[in-house]
N, C-alpha and C positions, 0 to 999 in steps of 0.2 A: 482336584480329581487325580486319582492315581494313574501311573503310567499303564498303558495297555501294551502288553508284550505279545509280539507275534511268535517269536521263539526266543529262548534264552540266548543271549549273545555268546560268542565263543570265547570272550574275555570279560572273565569277571568285569573455574575462573572466567573470564570474558573471552570472547573470540580473539580479540587482539592480543590478550595475554597469552592465549594458547599458541597463536602463531609465533609470537616473539620467543616463547620458551621452547618451542618445538625443536629449534636448531640445536639447542644444548642437550636435548633428549632428557631433560629433567622433569620428573613427575611431580606435580604439585597438588594432586587432587585428593585422594582418600586413602585411608589405611588399607582398604581392600586392594587398591592398585599397588601400593607400596609393598604389601606382603607378598604379592605374586611377581614383583619386578624381576627377581633373580631368575625365574624360569623362562622369561621371555627370550625368544630367539634360539632357545636350546631344544625345544620340542620334547623335553623329557616327560615320558609317561603320557604323551598326547595320543589317546586311543579312540576318543569319542567325539564325533562331530554333531552338533545340534543344528537342525534346519528350522528356521522360523520362516515359514512359507514352503510348501511342498508341491508347488505347481510344476510348470515346465522346466524352469531353471532349477528350482530346489530339487525336483525329482532327478534331474540329470546330475547335479552335484552329488546326490545321494548314491547314484549308481557308480560314479567314478570313485567316490570315497570307499565304498564297499569293495570294489575291485582292487583298491590299493591297500586293503587290510584294516580299514577303520570300522568301528561300530558307528551306527547312525541312529540319531533320535529325530523323528519327524514331528512336525506340528503344522497346523494351519488355523485359519480363523473360524472354521466350522466345527472343530472338535475332533479328537483322536479317533472316534468311531467312524468317521468318514474316510479314514485313511486305510481301511482294511484291505481294499483292493491293491493299493500300492505296497503295503506290507507283504501281502501274499506274493506279489511279483518279485519283490526284492529279496525276500527270504531271510536266511540266518544272518544275524548281526544287526537287524533293524527292529526298532520299537517305536511306538507313537505315544504322544502325550500332549499336554498343553504347551503354549509358547514358554510359559514359566518353567515347565519341566525340561524342555529342550535347552533352555539357556542355563539353568541351574546345574544340570547333570552332564553337560558337555565340557570338553576341554577347549574346544574351538567352536564359535558360533558363526553361522552363515545366515544373513538376513536377505531373503529373496521375496519381498512383498512389494506391492505398489507403494510408492513414496507416501501416498495419502494415509497409509496405515502405519507409518513409522512409530507413532506413539504407542502402538500395541506391543512393541518390543519391551519386555520387562526389565527396567533399569536395575532393579534390585537383584534379580536373578543373574543378570549378565555382569555384575560388578566383578572386576578383576580379570575379566576374560578378554581375549582378542576377538573382535567382531568383524568379520568380513562383510562389507556392504556391497551387495550386488544390485541395489536399487537404481532406478533412473527417474529423473524428473520429467514427466510428460504432462504439461498443463491441461491438455484436453481430457486427461484421465484423472489427474491428481488435484485439479483446481489450481488457481493462481497463487503463487507464493511471491510477493513483491521482492523480498530479500534475495530470492534465487533469480528472479527475472533481471534484477539490477546488477547481479554479479557480486553483491555484498558478501555473500557466503556461497558455498557449494552445497549440494544435497547431502554429501557425506559429512560435512561440517554441521549441518542441521541435525543429522543423526547423532553425531558426537556430542552436541549440546544436550540432547535427550539422554545420552549415556555417559555422564561425566565421570563415572567410576570404571569405565571400560576403555579399551584401546580400539578405535575404529580404523579399519584399513579398507580402502576402496579397491575392489577387484571383481572380476566375473560379470561386470555390467555391460561390457562393450562387445560381447560375442553372442550370436544367436544360439539358443539352447541346442538346436540340432547340430550346429557346428561344434559346440562345446563337447558334445558326446562323440562326434565323428573324428575330431582332430587330436584327441588325447593319444599320446605315445609314451612308451616306457622310457625311463631315464637312459640317456645315452643314444637314443635313436637319432638318426641324421635328419629326419624330417619333422622334428618337434616344432610346434608353434609356440608363441610367447604371449603372455597376458600382462597387462600393465598393473602396477601396484603403487598406491599412494597412501601415505600415513604420516602422522606426526611423531611416532616413536619408532626408532630403528629396530628395537627388539621385537616389537609387535609386527613390523613389516617382515622381519626375518622369519618369524613364525608362520605368517601367512604365505610367504614365498616357499617355505619348506613344504607346506601343505599342497600348494599348487604344483610344485615340482614333483611331488610324490604321486599326485593324481593324473599327471600327464603333460605338464606344461613348463616351459622355461618362463622366466619372468623378466620384466623390464621395470626398473625403479623410476616412477614418474614424479617423485618428490613428495612434498607435503600434501595433506588433504586439500589445501587450497588450490592445488594444481589438478585436482580430480576432474575439473571441467574439460580438460584436454581430451578425454575419451568418453564424454557423454554424448547422447544423441545429437546429431547434427554436425559432429566433428569428423575429420578424416579418419581418425583412429577407431571410430565406433562402427563395427560391422565390416567395414571395407577390407581390413587385412585378411579376413577369413572367408570372403565370398569370391567365387570365380569371376564374376563381373556384375555390373548393375542389372544387366538383363537376365542373368542366370545366378542371382544372388543366393538361391537356395542351395546351390552346389558348393560344398566347402573346398577351400584351398588352404595350403599352409600359410600361416602368417608368422614369418620369422621375426626374430628380435630386432634386426636392423631395420626392416620395413616398419615395424611398429614404432621404433624410436623416431624415424623420419616423419611419420604421420603425426606423432605426438608434438613434434617441434613445429609442424605446419599449422597447428590449430590456432585460430584467432577468434576474438570476440567482437 
């Protein structure tokens, strides 16, 4: 299905092997990954963000990305024609298509769908791309995944297995979408909040960090994807840094980098 344009944009291996090799930052997967390795962490020419999932989180990320000067490609599970209202709201610099369109035509991909739908992310179209994983595992919604329940792997590692030719970076999953929109601040602002970032490739993490910093947030490196559980639902770093109080959790508050580091360290299984 062709892309639906709202307006023309203003600019034109095994899991154990992966964990062992991640420390050396050596890519062992595919030609597509190797051919794009040199660009990782440098952000050269990164102008378009592809959203796979355009609901509350995806829509908020789209708004922040547009405000930061990116073009945005939207997609959802129901088809691009259902995104007409959001396209009209967001305006110039946005377009809609299928998930394949969003992955293939973007420089950076953000996945913001329920975990149960992770297999809908097109692995071929996302090959060679950095993929920010904003999903969370909620068994009551996503169904039981024994390997996640046991801690054998994390949800982002599950997505990475599905996308062997992409670089998955876990971010944007531990903040309520309203807080995500409300707490964004320009670079250099004294009251910036911080978001956690985990991934198995340093260049990919650098690219994800550069995006997050440009759209309004400092970042805290949480380590490898295997450490992503430290800011998933039920941990101190999920939601708490950005909420005024448990009783008034809808009201946002600044979640600074030091507070986030402390809460990440306090996580336990």
